[in-house]
VEXLUM-976994 format. One record per residue (C-alpha): residue number from 1; residue in one letter; x, y, z. Coordinates in nm, 2 decimals, decimal comma. Layout:
<r><seq>NUM</seq><type>a</type><east>X</east><north>Y</north><up>Z</up></r>
...
END
This chain:
<r><seq>1</seq><type>m</type><east>0,25</east><north>4,19</north><up>-0,67</up></r>
<r><seq>2</seq><type>s</type><east>0,48</east><north>3,97</north><up>-0,46</up></r>
<r><seq>3</seq><type>v</type><east>0,56</east><north>3,61</north><up>-0,57</up></r>
<r><seq>4</seq><type>g</type><east>0,49</east><north>3,51</north><up>-0,22</up></r>
<r><seq>5</seq><type>g</type><east>0,18</east><north>3,30</north><up>-0,14</up></r>
<r><seq>6</seq><type>t</type><east>0,04</east><north>2,95</north><up>-0,18</up></r>
<r><seq>7</seq><type>y</type><east>-0,04</east><north>2,81</north><up>-0,53</up></r>
<r><seq>8</seq><type>a</type><east>-0,25</east><north>2,51</north><up>-0,63</up></r>
<r><seq>9</seq><type>i</type><east>-0,03</east><north>2,36</north><up>-0,90</up></r>
<r><seq>10</seq><type>v</type><east>-0,06</east><north>2,09</north><up>-1,16</up></r>
<r><seq>11</seq><type>v</type><east>0,23</east><north>1,92</north><up>-1,34</up></r>
<r><seq>12</seq><type>k</type><east>0,14</east><north>1,72</north><up>-1,65</up></r>
<r><seq>13</seq><type>t</type><east>0,35</east><north>1,40</north><up>-1,65</up></r>
<r><seq>14</seq><type>p</type><east>0,34</east><north>1,07</north><up>-1,84</up></r>
<r><seq>15</seq><type>i</type><east>0,20</east><north>0,90</north><up>-1,52</up></r>
<r><seq>16</seq><type>g</type><east>-0,08</east><north>1,16</north><up>-1,50</up></r>
<r><seq>17</seq><type>e</type><east>-0,14</east><north>1,50</north><up>-1,35</up></r>
<r><seq>18</seq><type>q</type><east>0,05</east><north>1,56</north><up>-1,03</up></r>
<r><seq>19</seq><type>r</type><east>-0,13</east><north>1,81</north><up>-0,80</up></r>
<r><seq>20</seq><type>g</type><east>0,00</east><north>2,00</north><up>-0,51</up></r>
<r><seq>21</seq><type>l</type><east>0,02</east><north>2,31</north><up>-0,30</up></r>
<r><seq>22</seq><type>l</type><east>0,34</east><north>2,52</north><up>-0,35</up></r>
<r><seq>23</seq><type>a</type><east>0,41</east><north>2,77</north><up>-0,06</up></r>
<r><seq>24</seq><type>i</type><east>0,66</east><north>3,05</north><up>-0,14</up></r>
<r><seq>25</seq><type>v</type><east>0,80</east><north>3,28</north><up>0,12</up></r>
<r><seq>26</seq><type>p</type><east>1,03</east><north>3,53</north><up>-0,05</up></r>
<r><seq>27</seq><type>a</type><east>1,33</east><north>3,69</north><up>0,12</up></r>
<r><seq>28</seq><type>g</type><east>1,50</east><north>3,93</north><up>-0,13</up></r>
<r><seq>29</seq><type>d</type><east>1,64</east><north>3,72</north><up>-0,42</up></r>
<r><seq>30</seq><type>t</type><east>1,57</east><north>3,39</north><up>-0,25</up></r>
<r><seq>31</seq><type>f</type><east>1,27</east><north>3,20</north><up>-0,11</up></r>
<r><seq>32</seq><type>t</type><east>1,19</east><north>2,91</north><up>0,12</up></r>
<r><seq>33</seq><type>g</type><east>0,87</east><north>2,71</north><up>0,13</up></r>
<r><seq>34</seq><type>s</type><east>0,71</east><north>2,37</north><up>0,08</up></r>
<r><seq>35</seq><type>l</type><east>0,54</east><north>2,16</north><up>-0,18</up></r>
<r><seq>36</seq><type>s</type><east>0,28</east><north>1,92</north><up>-0,06</up></r>
<r><seq>37</seq><type>g</type><east>0,06</east><north>1,69</north><up>-0,27</up></r>
<r><seq>38</seq><type>d</type><east>0,04</east><north>1,36</north><up>-0,45</up></r>
<r><seq>39</seq><type>l</type><east>0,40</east><north>1,27</north><up>-0,38</up></r>
<r><seq>40</seq><type>g</type><east>0,42</east><north>1,38</north><up>-0,02</up></r>
<r><seq>41</seq><type>l</type><east>0,57</east><north>1,69</north><up>0,15</up></r>
<r><seq>42</seq><type>e</type><east>0,90</east><north>1,84</north><up>0,04</up></r>
<r><seq>43</seq><type>t</type><east>1,08</east><north>2,15</north><up>0,17</up></r>
<r><seq>44</seq><type>v</type><east>1,19</east><north>2,38</north><up>-0,11</up></r>
<r><seq>45</seq><type>s</type><east>1,42</east><north>2,67</north><up>-0,14</up></r>
<r><seq>46</seq><type>g</type><east>1,54</east><north>2,86</north><up>-0,44</up></r>
<r><seq>47</seq><type>t</type><east>1,59</east><north>3,20</north><up>-0,61</up></r>
<r><seq>48</seq><type>v</type><east>1,36</east><north>3,48</north><up>-0,71</up></r>
<r><seq>49</seq><type>d</type><east>1,44</east><north>3,70</north><up>-1,01</up></r>
<r><seq>50</seq><type>g</type><east>1,16</east><north>3,95</north><up>-1,06</up></r>
<r><seq>51</seq><type>s</type><east>0,85</east><north>3,74</north><up>-1,11</up></r>
<r><seq>52</seq><type>t</type><east>1,04</east><north>3,41</north><up>-1,18</up></r>
<r><seq>53</seq><type>v</type><east>1,12</east><north>3,15</north><up>-0,91</up></r>
<r><seq>54</seq><type>r</type><east>1,36</east><north>2,86</north><up>-0,96</up></r>
<r><seq>55</seq><type>w</type><east>1,43</east><north>2,56</north><up>-0,74</up></r>
<r><seq>56</seq><type>t</type><east>1,57</east><north>2,21</north><up>-0,74</up></r>
<r><seq>57</seq><type>m</type><east>1,43</east><north>1,93</north><up>-0,54</up></r>
<r><seq>58</seq><type>e</type><east>1,49</east><north>1,56</north><up>-0,49</up></r>
<r><seq>59</seq><type>v</type><east>1,19</east><north>1,32</north><up>-0,48</up></r>
<r><seq>60</seq><type>a</type><east>1,18</east><north>0,95</north><up>-0,38</up></r>
<r><seq>61</seq><type>k</type><east>0,84</east><north>0,86</north><up>-0,54</up></r>
<r><seq>62</seq><type>p</type><east>0,77</east><north>0,71</north><up>-0,78</up></r>
<r><seq>63</seq><type>m</type><east>1,15</east><north>0,68</north><up>-0,80</up></r>
<r><seq>64</seq><type>a</type><east>1,45</east><north>0,88</north><up>-0,68</up></r>
<r><seq>65</seq><type>l</type><east>1,48</east><north>1,18</north><up>-0,91</up></r>
<r><seq>66</seq><type>k</type><east>1,61</east><north>1,53</north><up>-0,92</up></r>
<r><seq>67</seq><type>l</type><east>1,36</east><north>1,79</north><up>-1,04</up></r>
<r><seq>68</seq><type>d</type><east>1,46</east><north>2,13</north><up>-1,18</up></r>
<r><seq>69</seq><type>c</type><east>1,17</east><north>2,37</north><up>-1,15</up></r>
<r><seq>70</seq><type>t</type><east>1,11</east><north>2,72</north><up>-1,30</up></r>
<r><seq>71</seq><type>a</type><east>0,79</east><north>2,92</north><up>-1,27</up></r>
<r><seq>72</seq><type>a</type><east>0,68</east><north>3,27</north><up>-1,37</up></r>
<r><seq>73</seq><type>i</type><east>0,42</east><north>3,43</north><up>-1,16</up></r>
<r><seq>74</seq><type>n</type><east>0,19</east><north>3,69</north><up>-1,32</up></r>
<r><seq>75</seq><type>g</type><east>-0,07</east><north>3,81</north><up>-1,07</up></r>
<r><seq>76</seq><type>d</type><east>-0,25</east><north>3,50</north><up>-0,94</up></r>
<r><seq>77</seq><type>t</type><east>-0,13</east><north>3,27</north><up>-1,22</up></r>
<r><seq>78</seq><type>l</type><east>0,18</east><north>3,05</north><up>-1,22</up></r>
<r><seq>79</seq><type>t</type><east>0,32</east><north>2,89</north><up>-1,54</up></r>
<r><seq>80</seq><type>g</type><east>0,64</east><north>2,70</north><up>-1,57</up></r>
<r><seq>81</seq><type>t</type><east>0,82</east><north>2,38</north><up>-1,63</up></r>
<r><seq>82</seq><type>v</type><east>0,96</east><north>2,08</north><up>-1,43</up></r>
<r><seq>83</seq><type>k</type><east>1,27</east><north>1,91</north><up>-1,58</up></r>
<r><seq>84</seq><type>a</type><east>1,27</east><north>1,55</north><up>-1,46</up></r>
<r><seq>85</seq><type>g</type><east>1,63</east><north>1,44</north><up>-1,55</up></r>
<r><seq>86</seq><type>f</type><east>1,64</east><north>1,22</north><up>-1,86</up></r>
<r><seq>87</seq><type>f</type><east>1,26</east><north>1,18</north><up>-1,85</up></r>
<r><seq>88</seq><type>g</type><east>1,21</east><north>1,52</north><up>-2,01</up></r>
<r><seq>89</seq><type>t</type><east>1,04</east><north>1,85</north><up>-1,92</up></r>
<r><seq>90</seq><type>y</type><east>0,68</east><north>1,88</north><up>-1,82</up></r>
<r><seq>91</seq><type>a</type><east>0,44</east><north>2,18</north><up>-1,81</up></r>
<r><seq>92</seq><type>m</type><east>0,34</east><north>2,32</north><up>-1,47</up></r>
<r><seq>93</seq><type>t</type><east>0,04</east><north>2,55</north><up>-1,41</up></r>
<r><seq>94</seq><type>g</type><east>-0,12</east><north>2,70</north><up>-1,11</up></r>
<r><seq>95</seq><type>t</type><east>-0,33</east><north>2,96</north><up>-0,94</up></r>
<r><seq>96</seq><type>r</type><east>-0,29</east><north>3,15</north><up>-0,62</up></r>
<r><seq>97</seq><type>a</type><east>-0,47</east><north>2,97</north><up>-0,34</up></r>
<r><seq>98</seq><type>g</type><east>-0,38</east><north>3,20</north><up>-0,06</up></r>
END
């Protein structure tokens, strides 16, 4: 099954659960897409390695921060992590929404 699709994701952070929709459009070993949710709308792009996607993004809310994201997709389930600079690494989960 392709990693492409839209996933309803949840990232567990110290300021509470951050929810969003992650859209992934694969093109070989890369992807483009978007992440919309509690913190707004961000364009994302990254790499695809089998069933694993990786991307880096900059957010402005609640503060300027670089996020390093990795997610493994198994069928309709997404599991991964978000590294938020010196704040640590947080669990990310999701399910295919479309």
